[in-house]
N, CA, C and O atoms as a GROMACS GRO file, in nm:
protein
  488
    1UNK      N    1   2.625  -3.737   1.449
    1UNK     CA    2   2.472  -3.695   1.436
    1UNK      C    3   2.451  -3.581   1.381
    1UNK      O    4   2.540  -3.498   1.395
    2UNK      N    5   2.348  -3.547   1.314
    2UNK     CA    6   2.321  -3.427   1.262
    2UNK      C    7   2.244  -3.336   1.362
    2UNK      O    8   2.160  -3.380   1.440
    3UNK      N    9   2.281  -3.203   1.354
    3UNK     CA   10   2.214  -3.107   1.472
    3UNK      C   11   2.069  -3.090   1.407
    3UNK      O   12   2.064  -3.066   1.286
    4UNK      N   13   1.978  -3.098   1.465
    4UNK     CA   14   1.834  -3.070   1.417
    4UNK      C   15   1.754  -2.958   1.500
    4UNK      O   16   1.631  -2.955   1.507
    5UNK      N   17   1.830  -2.880   1.555
    5UNK     CA   18   1.799  -2.748   1.612
    5UNK      C   19   1.759  -2.645   1.514
    5UNK      O   20   1.833  -2.632   1.416
    6UNK      N   21   1.650  -2.567   1.524
    6UNK     CA   22   1.598  -2.491   1.447
    6UNK      C   23   1.551  -2.364   1.504
    6UNK      O   24   1.497  -2.366   1.615
    7UNK      N   25   1.566  -2.255   1.441
    7UNK     CA   26   1.484  -2.136   1.503
    7UNK      C   27   1.334  -2.145   1.483
    7UNK      O   28   1.276  -2.197   1.387
    8UNK      N   29   1.278  -2.084   1.592
    8UNK     CA   30   1.130  -2.096   1.605
    8UNK      C   31   1.047  -2.030   1.492
    8UNK      O   32   0.925  -2.044   1.482
    9UNK      N   33   1.119  -1.961   1.412
    9UNK     CA   34   1.059  -1.908   1.278
    9UNK      C   35   1.077  -2.016   1.171
    9UNK      O   36   1.019  -2.002   1.064
   10UNK      N   37   1.144  -2.109   1.189
   10UNK     CA   38   1.156  -2.228   1.086
   10UNK      C   39   1.055  -2.347   1.108
   10UNK      O   40   1.039  -2.436   1.024
   11UNK      N   41   0.989  -2.339   1.228
   11UNK     CA   42   0.881  -2.426   1.286
   11UNK      C   43   0.784  -2.430   1.184
   11UNK      O   44   0.786  -2.354   1.087
   12UNK      N   45   0.687  -2.528   1.206
   12UNK     CA   46   0.553  -2.540   1.129
   12UNK      C   47   0.596  -2.570   0.952
   12UNK      O   48   0.524  -2.534   0.859
   13UNK      N   49   0.693  -2.625   0.940
   13UNK     CA   50   0.762  -2.664   0.790
   13UNK      C   51   0.778  -2.535   0.724
   13UNK      O   52   0.758  -2.536   0.603
   14UNK      N   53   0.816  -2.409   0.786
   14UNK     CA   54   0.855  -2.295   0.732
   14UNK      C   55   0.754  -2.194   0.714
   14UNK      O   56   0.778  -2.090   0.653
   15UNK      N   57   0.609  -2.230   0.781
   15UNK     CA   58   0.498  -2.164   0.753
   15UNK      C   59   0.514  -2.028   0.806
   15UNK      O   60   0.463  -1.939   0.738
   16UNK      N   61   0.577  -1.990   0.923
   16UNK     CA   62   0.597  -1.870   0.981
   16UNK      C   63   0.656  -1.783   0.871
   16UNK      O   64   0.594  -1.691   0.818
   17UNK      N   65   0.781  -1.818   0.841
   17UNK     CA   66   0.847  -1.764   0.732
   17UNK      C   67   0.772  -1.717   0.608
   17UNK      O   68   0.786  -1.603   0.564
   18UNK      N   69   0.693  -1.809   0.552
   18UNK     CA   70   0.604  -1.786   0.449
   18UNK      C   71   0.509  -1.687   0.476
   18UNK      O   72   0.489  -1.605   0.386
   19UNK      N   73   0.451  -1.676   0.575
   19UNK     CA   74   0.353  -1.582   0.599
   19UNK      C   75   0.412  -1.434   0.627
   19UNK      O   76   0.338  -1.337   0.610
   20UNK      N   77   0.538  -1.419   0.668
   20UNK     CA   78   0.605  -1.303   0.664
   20UNK      C   79   0.645  -1.268   0.539
   20UNK      O   80   0.643  -1.147   0.519
   21UNK      N   81   0.689  -1.351   0.427
   21UNK     CA   82   0.734  -1.325   0.325
   21UNK      C   83   0.589  -1.283   0.240
   21UNK      O   84   0.606  -1.188   0.163
   22UNK      N   85   0.479  -1.327   0.242
   22UNK     CA   86   0.363  -1.316   0.177
   22UNK      C   87   0.316  -1.164   0.218
   22UNK      O   88   0.282  -1.087   0.128
   23UNK      N   89   0.315  -1.123   0.345
   23UNK     CA   90   0.303  -0.988   0.384
   23UNK      C   91   0.400  -0.890   0.330
   23UNK      O   92   0.363  -0.776   0.305
   24UNK      N   93   0.529  -0.931   0.309
   24UNK     CA   94   0.626  -0.823   0.275
   24UNK      C   95   0.593  -0.810   0.136
   24UNK      O   96   0.588  -0.699   0.082
   25UNK      N   97   0.569  -0.930   0.066
   25UNK     CA   98   0.523  -0.910  -0.100
   25UNK      C   99   0.424  -0.817  -0.114
   25UNK      O  100   0.429  -0.733  -0.203
   26UNK      N  101   0.305  -0.826  -0.008
   26UNK     CA  102   0.204  -0.717  -0.026
   26UNK      C  103   0.267  -0.574  -0.017
   26UNK      O  104   0.232  -0.485  -0.094
   27UNK      N  105   0.357  -0.557   0.074
   27UNK     CA  106   0.393  -0.435   0.096
   27UNK      C  107   0.482  -0.376  -0.016
   27UNK      O  108   0.481  -0.255  -0.038
   28UNK      N  109   0.554  -0.457  -0.081
   28UNK     CA  110   0.627  -0.410  -0.176
   28UNK      C  111   0.549  -0.379  -0.312
   28UNK      O  112   0.585  -0.296  -0.395
   29UNK      N  113   0.434  -0.462  -0.322
   29UNK     CA  114   0.337  -0.422  -0.434
   29UNK      C  115   0.254  -0.318  -0.395
   29UNK      O  116   0.198  -0.262  -0.488
   30UNK      N  117   0.231  -0.276  -0.280
   30UNK     CA  118   0.179  -0.134  -0.233
   30UNK      C  119   0.258  -0.029  -0.264
   30UNK      O  120   0.210   0.075  -0.309
   31UNK      N  121   0.410  -0.046  -0.239
   31UNK     CA  122   0.501   0.065  -0.263
   31UNK      C  123   0.526   0.100  -0.407
   31UNK      O  124   0.564   0.211  -0.445
   32UNK      N  125   0.499  -0.005  -0.483
   32UNK     CA  126   0.515   0.007  -0.632
   32UNK      C  127   0.384   0.059  -0.701
   32UNK      O  128   0.397   0.102  -0.816
   33UNK      N  129   0.258   0.061  -0.643
   33UNK     CA  130   0.141   0.104  -0.686
   33UNK      C  131   0.155   0.249  -0.708
   33UNK      O  132   0.204   0.323  -0.624
   34UNK      N  133   0.110   0.292  -0.829
   34UNK     CA  134   0.128   0.439  -0.855
   34UNK      C  135   0.004   0.500  -0.802
   34UNK      O  136  -0.021   0.618  -0.825
   35UNK      N  137  -0.065   0.435  -0.742
   35UNK     CA  138  -0.212   0.517  -0.695
   35UNK      C  139  -0.194   0.530  -0.543
   35UNK      O  140  -0.294   0.559  -0.476
   36UNK      N  141  -0.067   0.510  -0.478
   36UNK     CA  142  -0.046   0.524  -0.344
   36UNK      C  143   0.049   0.638  -0.340
   36UNK      O  144   0.102   0.675  -0.445
   37UNK      N  145   0.073   0.692  -0.237
   37UNK     CA  146   0.168   0.811  -0.187
   37UNK      C  147   0.306   0.716  -0.188
   37UNK      O  148   0.313   0.621  -0.110
   38UNK      N  149   0.396   0.741  -0.265
   38UNK     CA  150   0.527   0.680  -0.254
   38UNK      C  151   0.579   0.683  -0.106
   38UNK      O  152   0.594   0.574  -0.050
   39UNK      N  153   0.606   0.792  -0.040
   39UNK     CA  154   0.660   0.820   0.096
   39UNK      C  155   0.593   0.789   0.217
   39UNK      O  156   0.641   0.808   0.329
   40UNK      N  157   0.476   0.740   0.192
   40UNK     CA  158   0.385   0.684   0.310
   40UNK      C  159   0.465   0.556   0.365
   40UNK      O  160   0.527   0.477   0.294
   41UNK      N  161   0.454   0.550   0.495
   41UNK     CA  162   0.526   0.450   0.569
   41UNK      C  163   0.427   0.303   0.570
   41UNK      O  164   0.305   0.302   0.586
   42UNK      N  165   0.500   0.203   0.551
   42UNK     CA  166   0.413   0.076   0.549
   42UNK      C  167   0.462  -0.011   0.673
   42UNK      O  168   0.581  -0.001   0.701
   43UNK      N  169   0.394  -0.084   0.739
   43UNK     CA  170   0.440  -0.154   0.853
   43UNK      C  171   0.397  -0.306   0.832
   43UNK      O  172   0.292  -0.350   0.787
   44UNK      N  173   0.513  -0.374   0.880
   44UNK     CA  174   0.482  -0.527   0.909
   44UNK      C  175   0.479  -0.556   1.054
   44UNK      O  176   0.566  -0.517   1.132
   45UNK      N  177   0.373  -0.630   1.089
   45UNK     CA  178   0.360  -0.653   1.238
   45UNK      C  179   0.378  -0.812   1.251
   45UNK      O  180   0.302  -0.878   1.181
   46UNK      N  181   0.465  -0.878   1.327
   46UNK     CA  182   0.456  -1.004   1.339
   46UNK      C  183   0.421  -1.031   1.511
   46UNK      O  184   0.479  -0.983   1.609
   47UNK      N  185   0.324  -1.110   1.507
   47UNK     CA  186   0.281  -1.156   1.663
   47UNK      C  187   0.299  -1.311   1.676
   47UNK      O  188   0.244  -1.397   1.607
   48UNK      N  189   0.382  -1.328   1.772
   48UNK     CA  190   0.375  -1.472   1.815
   48UNK      C  191   0.320  -1.498   1.938
   48UNK      O  192   0.374  -1.441   2.032
   49UNK      N  193   0.196  -1.593   1.970
   49UNK     CA  194   0.163  -1.605   2.088
   49UNK      C  195   0.174  -1.732   2.136
   49UNK      O  196   0.118  -1.822   2.074
   50UNK      N  197   0.247  -1.760   2.251
   50UNK     CA  198   0.267  -1.887   2.306
   50UNK      C  199   0.177  -1.932   2.412
   50UNK      O  200   0.169  -1.852   2.505
   51UNK      N  201   0.110  -2.036   2.424
   51UNK     CA  202   0.011  -2.055   2.532
   51UNK      C  203   0.033  -2.191   2.586
   51UNK      O  204   0.004  -2.297   2.530
   52UNK      N  205   0.093  -2.172   2.710
   52UNK     CA  206   0.138  -2.312   2.757
   52UNK      C  207   0.003  -2.384   2.818
   52UNK      O  208  -0.098  -2.317   2.836
   53UNK      N  209   0.007  -2.507   2.843
   53UNK     CA  210  -0.112  -2.593   2.927
   53UNK      C  211  -0.072  -2.572   3.075
   53UNK      O  212   0.026  -2.507   3.112
   54UNK      N  213  -0.162  -2.638   3.158
   54UNK     CA  214  -0.149  -2.643   3.304
   54UNK      C  215  -0.010  -2.723   3.338
   54UNK      O  216   0.068  -2.678   3.421
   55UNK      N  217   0.010  -2.829   3.278
   55UNK     CA  218   0.126  -2.903   3.299
   55UNK      C  219   0.257  -2.828   3.259
   55UNK      O  220   0.362  -2.873   3.303
   56UNK      N  221   0.258  -2.714   3.176
   56UNK     CA  222   0.364  -2.640   3.130
   56UNK      C  223   0.440  -2.743   3.026
   56UNK      O  224   0.554  -2.713   2.988
   57UNK      N  225   0.389  -2.843   2.989
   57UNK     CA  226   0.479  -2.948   2.885
   57UNK      C  227   0.429  -2.918   2.757
   57UNK      O  228   0.512  -2.940   2.669
   58UNK      N  229   0.312  -2.872   2.715
   58UNK     CA  230   0.260  -2.845   2.574
   58UNK      C  231   0.254  -2.699   2.587
   58UNK      O  232   0.214  -2.635   2.684
   59UNK      N  233   0.305  -2.649   2.457
   59UNK     CA  234   0.292  -2.500   2.429
   59UNK      C  235   0.220  -2.484   2.282
   59UNK      O  236   0.257  -2.542   2.180
   60UNK      N  237   0.132  -2.410   2.290
   60UNK     CA  238   0.060  -2.398   2.147
   60UNK      C  239   0.116  -2.276   2.104
   60UNK      O  240   0.127  -2.184   2.185
   61UNK      N  241   0.157  -2.264   1.979
   61UNK     CA  242   0.218  -2.122   1.919
   61UNK      C  243   0.141  -2.082   1.816
   61UNK      O  244   0.103  -2.168   1.736
   62UNK      N  245   0.107  -1.961   1.801
   62UNK     CA  246   0.025  -1.903   1.728
   62UNK      C  247   0.112  -1.779   1.656
   62UNK      O  248   0.154  -1.686   1.725
   63UNK      N  249   0.135  -1.785   1.514
   63UNK     CA  250   0.201  -1.692   1.448
   63UNK      C  251   0.109  -1.614   1.338
   63UNK      O  252   0.054  -1.666   1.241
   64UNK      N  253   0.107  -1.496   1.368
   64UNK     CA  254   0.028  -1.389   1.274
   64UNK      C  255   0.143  -1.284   1.216
   64UNK      O  256   0.232  -1.227   1.280
   65UNK      N  257   0.112  -1.276   1.078
   65UNK     CA  258   0.190  -1.149   1.018
   65UNK      C  259   0.097  -1.067   0.953
   65UNK      O  260   0.019  -1.105   0.866
   66UNK      N  261   0.107  -0.955   0.998
   66UNK     CA  262  -0.007  -0.839   0.942
   66UNK      C  263   0.047  -0.724   0.863
   66UNK      O  264   0.134  -0.671   0.932
   67UNK      N  265   0.037  -0.675   0.773
   67UNK     CA  266   0.078  -0.568   0.704
   67UNK      C  267  -0.038  -0.429   0.715
   67UNK      O  268  -0.161  -0.441   0.712
   68UNK      N  269   0.026  -0.321   0.726
   68UNK     CA  270  -0.033  -0.191   0.718
   68UNK      C  271  -0.007  -0.118   0.595
   68UNK      O  272   0.091  -0.044   0.591
   69UNK      N  273  -0.088  -0.130   0.491
   69UNK     CA  274  -0.039  -0.047   0.369
   69UNK      C  275  -0.080   0.079   0.371
   69UNK      O  276  -0.154   0.125   0.459
   70UNK      N  277  -0.028   0.154   0.258
   70UNK     CA  278  -0.062   0.298   0.254
   70UNK      C  279  -0.195   0.281   0.172
   70UNK      O  280  -0.215   0.193   0.088
   71UNK      N  281  -0.263   0.359   0.203
   71UNK     CA  282  -0.410   0.398   0.128
   71UNK      C  283  -0.394   0.441  -0.037
   71UNK      O  284  -0.290   0.488  -0.081
   72UNK      N  285  -0.474   0.425  -0.091
   72UNK     CA  286  -0.452   0.488  -0.240
   72UNK      C  287  -0.484   0.621  -0.236
   72UNK      O  288  -0.560   0.663  -0.149
   73UNK      N  289  -0.428   0.708  -0.336
   73UNK     CA  290  -0.457   0.844  -0.353
   73UNK      C  291  -0.586   0.871  -0.370
   73UNK      O  292  -0.653   0.792  -0.435
   74UNK      N  293  -0.640   0.978  -0.318
   74UNK     CA  294  -0.767   1.023  -0.332
   74UNK      C  295  -0.797   1.058  -0.488
   74UNK      O  296  -0.711   1.108  -0.561
   75UNK      N  297  -0.900   1.034  -0.523
   75UNK     CA  298  -0.965   1.063  -0.664
   75UNK      C  299  -1.035   1.192  -0.644
   75UNK      O  300  -1.102   1.217  -0.544
   76UNK      N  301  -1.017   1.281  -0.756
   76UNK     CA  302  -1.070   1.431  -0.738
   76UNK      C  303  -1.160   1.462  -0.851
   76UNK      O  304  -1.128   1.425  -0.964
   77UNK      N  305  -1.257   1.519  -0.832
   77UNK     CA  306  -1.339   1.594  -0.956
   77UNK      C  307  -1.382   1.708  -0.901
   77UNK      O  308  -1.373   1.732  -0.781
   78UNK      N  309  -1.439   1.797  -1.002
   78UNK     CA  310  -1.507   1.911  -0.958
   78UNK      C  311  -1.647   1.921  -1.016
   78UNK      O  312  -1.672   1.884  -1.131
   79UNK      N  313  -1.750   1.976  -0.924
   79UNK     CA  314  -1.874   1.959  -0.976
   79UNK      C  315  -1.900   2.117  -0.992
   79UNK      O  316  -1.836   2.203  -0.932
   80UNK      N  317  -2.016   2.144  -1.093
   80UNK     CA  318  -2.067   2.264  -1.127
   80UNK      C  319  -2.212   2.264  -1.086
   80UNK      O  320  -2.287   2.171  -1.119
   81UNK      N  321  -2.250   2.361  -1.018
   81UNK     CA  322  -2.399   2.386  -0.986
   81UNK      C  323  -2.479   2.470  -1.088
   81UNK      O  324  -2.474   2.593  -1.078
   82UNK      N  325  -2.542   2.420  -1.174
   82UNK     CA  326  -2.594   2.492  -1.300
   82UNK      C  327  -2.703   2.560  -1.278
   82UNK      O  328  -2.743   2.630  -1.371
   83UNK      N  329  -2.766   2.558  -1.172
   83UNK     CA  330  -2.908   2.608  -1.176
   83UNK      C  331  -3.008   2.515  -1.156
   83UNK      O  332  -2.984   2.402  -1.113
   84UNK      N  333  -3.129   2.558  -1.187
   84UNK     CA  334  -3.239   2.476  -1.182
   84UNK      C  335  -3.305   2.437  -1.319
   84UNK      O  336  -3.308   2.516  -1.414
   85UNK      N  337  -3.351   2.324  -1.322
   85UNK     CA  338  -3.427   2.265  -1.473
   85UNK      C  339  -3.572   2.315  -1.456
   85UNK      O  340  -3.608   2.384  -1.360
   86UNK      N  341  -3.657   2.273  -1.563
   86UNK     CA  342  -3.786   2.302  -1.555
   86UNK      C  343  -3.887   2.275  -1.458
   86UNK      O  344  -3.994   2.335  -1.446
   87UNK      N  345  -3.842   2.176  -1.386
   87UNK     CA  346  -3.905   2.128  -1.261
   87UNK      C  347  -3.858   2.193  -1.124
   87UNK      O  348  -3.903   2.157  -1.015
   88UNK      N  349  -3.785   2.268  -1.136
   88UNK     CA  350  -3.710   2.358  -1.023
   88UNK      C  351  -3.628   2.254  -0.935
   88UNK      O  352  -3.622   2.261  -0.812
   89UNK      N  353  -3.567   2.162  -1.009
   89UNK     CA  354  -3.448   2.069  -0.950
   89UNK      C  355  -3.330   2.123  -0.991
   89UNK      O  356  -3.307   2.154  -1.108
   90UNK      N  357  -3.246   2.138  -0.892
   90UNK     CA  358  -3.100   2.178  -0.912
   90UNK      C  359  -3.016   2.094  -1.006
   90UNK      O  360  -3.016   1.973  -0.989
   91UNK      N  361  -2.958   2.138  -1.084
   91UNK     CA  362  -2.874   2.067  -1.187
   91UNK      C  363  -2.718   2.061  -1.134
   91UNK      O  364  -2.654   2.166  -1.123
   92UNK      N  365  -2.672   1.954  -1.107
   92UNK     CA  366  -2.512   1.945  -1.089
   92UNK      C  367  -2.450   1.872  -1.170
   92UNK      O  368  -2.476   1.752  -1.182
   93UNK      N  369  -2.352   1.936  -1.244
   93UNK     CA  370  -2.286   1.854  -1.352
   93UNK      C  371  -2.135   1.834  -1.308
   93UNK      O  372  -2.090   1.914  -1.226
   94UNK      N  373  -2.056   1.736  -1.356
   94UNK     CA  374  -1.918   1.710  -1.342
   94UNK      C  375  -1.845   1.809  -1.443
   94UNK      O  376  -1.869   1.801  -1.564
   95UNK      N  377  -1.764   1.893  -1.396
   95UNK     CA  378  -1.687   1.987  -1.494
   95UNK      C  379  -1.606   1.915  -1.581
   95UNK      O  380  -1.560   1.811  -1.535
   96UNK      N  381  -1.578   1.946  -1.698
   96UNK     CA  382  -1.489   1.864  -1.804
   96UNK      C  383  -1.394   1.988  -1.846
   96UNK      O  384  -1.428   2.106  -1.834
   97UNK      N  385  -1.270   1.941  -1.896
   97UNK     CA  386  -1.192   2.044  -1.917
   97UNK      C  387  -1.203   2.130  -2.038
   97UNK      O  388  -1.136   2.234  -2.046
   98UNK      N  389  -1.282   2.092  -2.129
   98UNK     CA  390  -1.313   2.169  -2.243
   98UNK      C  391  -1.474   2.188  -2.260
   98UNK      O  392  -1.559   2.135  -2.189
   99UNK      N  393  -1.496   2.270  -2.364
   99UNK     CA  394  -1.638   2.284  -2.397
   99UNK      C  395  -1.701   2.148  -2.474
   99UNK      O  396  -1.650   2.107  -2.578
  100UNK      N  397  -1.794   2.095  -2.425
  100UNK     CA  398  -1.864   1.972  -2.490
  100UNK      C  399  -1.857   1.986  -2.641
  100UNK      O  400  -1.891   2.090  -2.696
  101UNK      N  401  -1.810   1.870  -2.713
  101UNK     CA  402  -1.822   1.887  -2.876
  101UNK      C  403  -1.678   1.941  -2.930
  101UNK      O  404  -1.646   1.927  -3.048
  102UNK      N  405  -1.599   2.000  -2.842
  102UNK     CA  406  -1.470   2.060  -2.882
  102UNK      C  407  -1.377   1.966  -2.893
  102UNK      O  408  -1.379   1.874  -2.812
  103UNK      N  409  -1.281   1.969  -2.991
  103UNK     CA  410  -1.181   1.876  -3.008
  103UNK      C  411  -1.057   1.928  -2.943
  103UNK      O  412  -1.039   2.049  -2.954
  104UNK      N  413  -0.965   1.856  -2.875
  104UNK     CA  414  -0.847   1.883  -2.807
  104UNK      C  415  -0.731   1.868  -2.913
  104UNK      O  416  -0.757   1.835  -3.029
  105UNK      N  417  -0.600   1.895  -2.870
  105UNK     CA  418  -0.504   1.891  -2.976
  105UNK      C  419  -0.472   1.752  -3.037
  105UNK      O  420  -0.411   1.745  -3.144
  106UNK      N  421  -0.517   1.629  -2.966
  106UNK     CA  422  -0.500   1.498  -3.024
  106UNK      C  423  -0.622   1.449  -3.110
  106UNK      O  424  -0.632   1.332  -3.147
  107UNK      N  425  -0.709   1.541  -3.138
  107UNK     CA  426  -0.829   1.501  -3.215
  107UNK      C  427  -0.934   1.436  -3.138
  107UNK      O  428  -1.029   1.389  -3.199
  108UNK      N  429  -0.928   1.428  -3.012
  108UNK     CA  430  -1.044   1.365  -2.940
  108UNK      C  431  -1.149   1.468  -2.884
  108UNK      O  432  -1.117   1.566  -2.818
  109UNK      N  433  -1.277   1.436  -2.919
  109UNK     CA  434  -1.386   1.520  -2.911
  109UNK      C  435  -1.425   1.516  -2.742
  109UNK      O  436  -1.426   1.410  -2.680
  110UNK      N  437  -1.452   1.632  -2.686
  110UNK     CA  438  -1.497   1.638  -2.533
  110UNK      C  439  -1.634   1.567  -2.545
  110UNK      O  440  -1.703   1.593  -2.643
  111UNK      N  441  -1.682   1.470  -2.444
  111UNK     CA  442  -1.782   1.429  -2.427
  111UNK      C  443  -1.892   1.516  -2.336
  111UNK      O  444  -1.843   1.598  -2.258
  112UNK      N  445  -2.001   1.507  -2.339
  112UNK     CA  446  -2.096   1.583  -2.266
  112UNK      C  447  -2.068   1.558  -2.096
  112UNK      O  448  -2.051   1.447  -2.046
  113UNK      N  449  -2.070   1.664  -2.037
  113UNK     CA  450  -2.045   1.626  -1.882
  113UNK      C  451  -2.169   1.534  -1.824
  113UNK      O  452  -2.287   1.536  -1.860
  114UNK      N  453  -2.114   1.464  -1.732
  114UNK     CA  454  -2.222   1.376  -1.642
  114UNK      C  455  -2.302   1.464  -1.563
  114UNK      O  456  -2.250   1.565  -1.514
  115UNK      N  457  -2.432   1.435  -1.544
  115UNK     CA  458  -2.513   1.509  -1.441
  115UNK      C  459  -2.527   1.417  -1.324
  115UNK      O  460  -2.546   1.296  -1.340
  116UNK      N  461  -2.517   1.476  -1.199
  116UNK     CA  462  -2.523   1.411  -1.085
  116UNK      C  463  -2.666   1.379  -1.039
  116UNK      O  464  -2.748   1.471  -1.029
  117UNK      N  465  -2.696   1.257  -1.012
  117UNK     CA  466  -2.842   1.207  -0.976
  117UNK      C  467  -2.846   1.247  -0.827
  117UNK      O  468  -2.769   1.193  -0.748
  118UNK      N  469  -2.940   1.345  -0.785
  118UNK     CA  470  -2.978   1.378  -0.670
  118UNK      C  471  -3.100   1.305  -0.638
  118UNK      O  472  -3.203   1.305  -0.706
  119UNK      N  473  -3.078   1.230  -0.509
  119UNK     CA  474  -3.207   1.165  -0.431
  119UNK      C  475  -3.253   1.267  -0.336
  119UNK      O  476  -3.172   1.316  -0.257
  120UNK      N  477  -3.381   1.305  -0.336
  120UNK     CA  478  -3.447   1.372  -0.203
  120UNK      C  479  -3.520   1.295  -0.132
  120UNK      O  480  -3.598   1.221  -0.191
  121UNK      N  481  -3.513   1.293   0.007
  121UNK     CA  482  -3.593   1.214   0.091
  121UNK      C  483  -3.727   1.284   0.092
  121UNK      O  484  -3.746   1.404   0.071
  122UNK      N  485  -3.822   1.187   0.122
  122UNK     CA  486  -3.961   1.228   0.119
  122UNK      C  487  -4.000   1.276   0.255
  122UNK      O  488  -4.114   1.316   0.276
   0.00000   0.00000   0.00000
């Protein structure tokens, strides 16, 4: 007769292993993402909850796999406060690497800097 004993991880038609594998795939994708810090630690937390009934003959098993991923790298820019316009409003522009309209070594023209929209409360 065939031995039908299996690990608890193989129960639920392999769904427990599938959930852990899914979260592991997310972790690997996060490690390979160039927008995250390569050396940040990632974590896979597996929780198994067993809840027996009053008779102790039925046990409900709840399995969760949760990953803690590295956050994406911060995106940075620099702003320049250019003074006031004709309405006495402060002008704030995003700094650009070259003078607007100037060509770089690759023949690309520098766009005009973006002006920050400032909202004033009433």
